[in-house]
N, CA, C and O atoms as a GROMACS GRO file, in nm:
protein
  256
    1SER      N    1   0.808   4.467   5.473
    1SER     CA    2   0.678   4.439   5.561
    1SER      C    3   0.740   4.357   5.685
    1SER      O    4   0.851   4.304   5.689
    2GLN      N    5   0.653   4.360   5.775
    2GLN     CA    6   0.684   4.266   5.895
    2GLN      C    7   0.690   4.114   5.859
    2GLN      O    8   0.764   4.043   5.927
    3TRP      N    9   0.623   4.064   5.764
    3TRP     CA   10   0.605   3.928   5.721
    3TRP      C   11   0.749   3.884   5.681
    3TRP      O   12   0.810   3.785   5.722
    4VAL      N   13   0.791   3.983   5.588
    4VAL     CA   14   0.922   3.948   5.532
    4VAL      C   15   1.029   3.938   5.628
    4VAL      O   16   1.108   3.844   5.625
    5GLU      N   17   1.037   4.045   5.724
    5GLU     CA   18   1.130   4.032   5.826
    5GLU      C   19   1.108   3.918   5.916
    5GLU      O   20   1.207   3.867   5.969
    6TYR      N   21   0.992   3.872   5.941
    6TYR     CA   22   0.968   3.753   6.030
    6TYR      C   23   1.012   3.620   5.966
    6TYR      O   24   1.075   3.532   6.024
    7VAL      N   25   0.970   3.619   5.834
    7VAL     CA   26   1.032   3.483   5.767
    7VAL      C   27   1.164   3.485   5.745
    7VAL      O   28   1.220   3.375   5.736
    8ASN      N   29   1.237   3.595   5.732
    8ASN     CA   30   1.380   3.601   5.705
    8ASN      C   31   1.457   3.606   5.824
    8ASN      O   32   1.580   3.606   5.816
    9ALA      N   33   1.398   3.611   5.935
    9ALA     CA   34   1.475   3.604   6.085
    9ALA      C   35   1.546   3.469   6.118
    9ALA      O   36   1.491   3.361   6.094
   10ALA      N   37   1.646   3.476   6.162
   10ALA     CA   38   1.715   3.349   6.205
   10ALA      C   39   1.627   3.285   6.303
   10ALA      O   40   1.564   3.348   6.388
   11ALA      N   41   1.624   3.147   6.288
   11ALA     CA   42   1.560   3.058   6.387
   11ALA      C   43   1.654   3.036   6.504
   11ALA      O   44   1.777   3.035   6.500
   12THR      N   45   1.569   3.018   6.620
   12THR     CA   46   1.651   2.988   6.742
   12THR      C   47   1.691   2.829   6.734
   12THR      O   48   1.645   2.752   6.651
   13LYS      N   49   1.777   2.798   6.827
   13LYS     CA   50   1.810   2.666   6.841
   13LYS      C   51   1.692   2.571   6.884
   13LYS      O   52   1.678   2.459   6.836
   14ARG      N   53   1.606   2.626   6.980
   14ARG     CA   54   1.496   2.560   7.020
   14ARG      C   55   1.392   2.551   6.907
   14ARG      O   56   1.326   2.447   6.896
   15GLU      N   57   1.374   2.653   6.821
   15GLU     CA   58   1.267   2.640   6.703
   15GLU      C   59   1.320   2.533   6.609
   15GLU      O   60   1.246   2.443   6.567
   16LEU      N   61   1.442   2.543   6.578
   16LEU     CA   62   1.502   2.437   6.496
   16LEU      C   63   1.484   2.287   6.549
   16LEU      O   64   1.457   2.198   6.469
   17GLN      N   65   1.499   2.263   6.672
   17GLN     CA   66   1.478   2.136   6.752
   17GLN      C   67   1.345   2.101   6.722
   17GLN      O   68   1.322   1.994   6.665
   18ARG      N   69   1.239   2.190   6.758
   18ARG     CA   70   1.107   2.164   6.743
   18ARG      C   71   1.048   2.130   6.588
   18ARG      O   72   0.960   2.051   6.554
   19LEU      N   73   1.119   2.210   6.520
   19LEU     CA   74   1.086   2.187   6.357
   19LEU      C   75   1.130   2.050   6.317
   19LEU      O   76   1.054   1.979   6.251
   20ALA      N   77   1.257   2.007   6.356
   20ALA     CA   78   1.310   1.867   6.330
   20ALA      C   79   1.217   1.778   6.385
   20ALA      O   80   1.175   1.689   6.311
   21THR      N   81   1.171   1.786   6.519
   21THR     CA   82   1.090   1.687   6.571
   21THR      C   83   0.955   1.686   6.489
   21THR      O   84   0.911   1.580   6.446
   22SER      N   85   0.901   1.787   6.472
   22SER     CA   86   0.775   1.813   6.396
   22SER      C   87   0.782   1.725   6.247
   22SER      O   88   0.691   1.651   6.208
   23THR      N   89   0.886   1.746   6.188
   23THR     CA   90   0.916   1.692   6.060
   23THR      C   91   0.918   1.532   6.078
   23THR      O   92   0.837   1.456   6.025
   24ALA      N   93   1.014   1.498   6.151
   24ALA     CA   94   1.041   1.354   6.183
   24ALA      C   95   0.910   1.271   6.230
   24ALA      O   96   0.889   1.159   6.184
   25ARG      N   97   0.831   1.328   6.316
   25ARG     CA   98   0.714   1.268   6.378
   25ARG      C   99   0.586   1.298   6.319
   25ARG      O  100   0.482   1.252   6.367
   26GLY      N  101   0.589   1.383   6.206
   26GLY     CA  102   0.464   1.418   6.144
   26GLY      C  103   0.367   1.510   6.239
   26GLY      O  104   0.244   1.502   6.231
   27GLN      N  105   0.428   1.586   6.319
   27GLN     CA  106   0.349   1.648   6.418
   27GLN      C  107   0.334   1.799   6.356
   27GLN      O  108   0.423   1.855   6.292
   28PRO      N  109   0.225   1.848   6.382
   28PRO     CA  110   0.190   1.995   6.338
   28PRO      C  111   0.293   2.106   6.405
   28PRO      O  112   0.324   2.092   6.524
   29PHE      N  113   0.337   2.196   6.342
   29PHE     CA  114   0.422   2.283   6.409
   29PHE      C  115   0.360   2.417   6.427
   29PHE      O  116   0.291   2.459   6.334
   30GLY      N  117   0.374   2.485   6.528
   30GLY     CA  118   0.310   2.622   6.565
   30GLY      C  119   0.314   2.621   6.710
   30GLY      O  120   0.375   2.543   6.783
   31ASP      N  121   0.226   2.738   6.748
   31ASP     CA  122   0.233   2.749   6.910
   31ASP      C  123   0.140   2.646   6.965
   31ASP      O  124   0.063   2.584   6.892
   32GLU      N  125   0.149   2.627   7.103
   32GLU     CA  126   0.095   2.507   7.174
   32GLU      C  127  -0.070   2.502   7.141
   32GLU      O  128  -0.120   2.397   7.100
   33SER      N  129  -0.146   2.618   7.160
   33SER     CA  130  -0.270   2.618   7.142
   33SER      C  131  -0.318   2.578   7.004
   33SER      O  132  -0.418   2.507   6.990
   34TRP      N  133  -0.248   2.623   6.906
   34TRP     CA  134  -0.274   2.577   6.762
   34TRP      C  135  -0.258   2.430   6.740
   34TRP      O  136  -0.341   2.363   6.679
   35VAL      N  137  -0.144   2.380   6.792
   35VAL     CA  138  -0.110   2.248   6.779
   35VAL      C  139  -0.203   2.151   6.837
   35VAL      O  140  -0.233   2.044   6.784
   36ALA      N  141  -0.252   2.202   6.965
   36ALA     CA  142  -0.352   2.122   7.035
   36ALA      C  143  -0.487   2.104   6.950
   36ALA      O  144  -0.546   1.997   6.935
   37SER      N  145  -0.518   2.208   6.906
   37SER     CA  146  -0.649   2.210   6.827
   37SER      C  147  -0.630   2.132   6.708
   37SER      O  148  -0.723   2.057   6.679
   38THR      N  149  -0.524   2.132   6.630
   38THR     CA  150  -0.502   2.086   6.509
   38THR      C  151  -0.476   1.930   6.524
   38THR      O  152  -0.507   1.854   6.433
   39VAL      N  153  -0.422   1.890   6.634
   39VAL     CA  154  -0.401   1.755   6.658
   39VAL      C  155  -0.544   1.682   6.690
   39VAL      O  156  -0.578   1.573   6.644
   40ASN      N  157  -0.623   1.766   6.783
   40ASN     CA  158  -0.753   1.715   6.805
   40ASN      C  159  -0.834   1.700   6.679
   40ASN      O  160  -0.888   1.592   6.654
   41GLU      N  161  -0.845   1.805   6.599
   41GLU     CA  162  -0.917   1.799   6.481
   41GLU      C  163  -0.889   1.695   6.375
   41GLU      O  164  -0.979   1.641   6.310
   42LEU      N  165  -0.755   1.670   6.361
   42LEU     CA  166  -0.698   1.575   6.264
   42LEU      C  167  -0.689   1.432   6.317
   42LEU      O  168  -0.670   1.339   6.239
   43GLY      N  169  -0.705   1.411   6.456
   43GLY     CA  170  -0.677   1.280   6.524
   43GLY      C  171  -0.537   1.249   6.509
   43GLY      O  172  -0.507   1.136   6.468
   44LEU      N  173  -0.450   1.328   6.535
   44LEU     CA  174  -0.307   1.304   6.543
   44LEU      C  175  -0.235   1.296   6.688
   44LEU      O  176  -0.121   1.336   6.710
   45GLU      N  177  -0.322   1.236   6.782
   45GLU     CA  178  -0.276   1.242   6.919
   45GLU      C  179  -0.156   1.146   6.919
   45GLU      O  180  -0.056   1.172   6.985
   46HIS      N  181  -0.166   1.043   6.851
   46HIS     CA  182  -0.042   0.942   6.850
   46HIS      C  183   0.082   1.011   6.816
   46HIS      O  184   0.187   0.971   6.868
   47ASN      N  185   0.083   1.094   6.746
   47ASN     CA  186   0.200   1.182   6.702
   47ASN      C  187   0.273   1.263   6.812
   47ASN      O  188   0.390   1.302   6.799
   48LEU      N  189   0.195   1.287   6.927
   48LEU     CA  190   0.246   1.371   7.034
   48LEU      C  191   0.304   1.292   7.138
   48LEU      O  192   0.383   1.345   7.217
   49ARG      N  193   0.272   1.161   7.148
   49ARG     CA  194   0.319   1.080   7.239
   49ARG      C  195   0.475   1.050   7.230
   49ARG      O  196   0.533   1.043   7.122
   50PRO      N  197   0.532   1.034   7.345
   50PRO     CA  198   0.710   0.999   7.323
   50PRO      C  199   0.698   0.871   7.250
   50PRO      O  200   0.604   0.792   7.252
   51GLU      N  201   0.819   0.862   7.180
   51GLU     CA  202   0.852   0.736   7.101
   51GLU      C  203   0.901   0.629   7.184
   51GLU      O  204   0.967   0.661   7.284
   52GLY      N  205   0.879   0.502   7.158
   52GLY     CA  206   0.906   0.385   7.222
   52GLY      C  207   0.797   0.340   7.303
   52GLY      O  208   0.686   0.393   7.298
   53ARG      N  209   0.828   0.230   7.389
   53ARG     CA  210   0.739   0.187   7.484
   53ARG      C  211   0.736   0.261   7.616
   53ARG      O  212   0.838   0.297   7.676
   54PRO      N  213   0.606   0.280   7.660
   54PRO     CA  214   0.590   0.372   7.786
   54PRO      C  215   0.652   0.308   7.908
   54PRO      O  216   0.638   0.188   7.933
   55LEU      N  217   0.720   0.391   7.982
   55LEU     CA  218   0.802   0.365   8.093
   55LEU      C  219   0.707   0.281   8.200
   55LEU      O  220   0.589   0.309   8.222
   56GLN      N  221   0.776   0.182   8.257
   56GLN     CA  222   0.696   0.103   8.355
   56GLN      C  223   0.687   0.178   8.494
   56GLN      O  224   0.785   0.235   8.543
   57THR      N  225   0.573   0.173   8.549
   57THR     CA  226   0.561   0.247   8.681
   57THR      C  227   0.606   0.141   8.799
   57THR      O  228   0.616   0.020   8.779
   58LYS      N  229   0.628   0.200   8.915
   58LYS     CA  230   0.676   0.122   9.023
   58LYS      C  231   0.586   0.002   9.067
   58LYS      O  232   0.633  -0.102   9.114
   59THR      N  233   0.449   0.026   9.049
   59THR     CA  234   0.368  -0.076   9.079
   59THR      C  235   0.361  -0.175   8.977
   59THR      O  236   0.334  -0.290   9.013
   60ALA      N  237   0.382  -0.148   8.839
   60ALA     CA  238   0.385  -0.251   8.739
   60ALA      C  239   0.514  -0.330   8.776
   60ALA      O  240   0.510  -0.452   8.762
   61GLU      N  241   0.636  -0.270   8.825
   61GLU     CA  242   0.754  -0.346   8.822
   61GLU      C  243   0.745  -0.439   8.938
   61GLU      O  244   0.806  -0.546   8.941
   62ALA      N  245   0.666  -0.394   9.037
   62ALA     CA  246   0.632  -0.485   9.163
   62ALA      C  247   0.547  -0.603   9.121
   62ALA      O  248   0.569  -0.710   9.177
   63ASP      N  249   0.458  -0.597   9.035
   63ASP     CA  250   0.378  -0.704   8.998
   63ASP      C  251   0.445  -0.819   8.908
   63ASP      O  252   0.394  -0.930   8.891
   64THR      N  253   0.567  -0.776   8.852
   64THR     CA  254   0.638  -0.875   8.780
   64THR      C  255   0.719  -0.952   8.836
   64THR      O  256   0.779  -1.038   8.771
   0.00000   0.00000   0.00000
């Protein structure tokens, strides 16, 4: 069946990277529209933000 072929197909390097990120950060894994709706529904917005402190903007640097 098509499902068996799909499941047994080799993953691309990009898919493996996305899967590793999803696993490490607790992010839903799937196409962008499904991920967006799932994140919104489950309140997981914090899992999509980049790790670490936000980068400072030029304006913020000038103020310090």
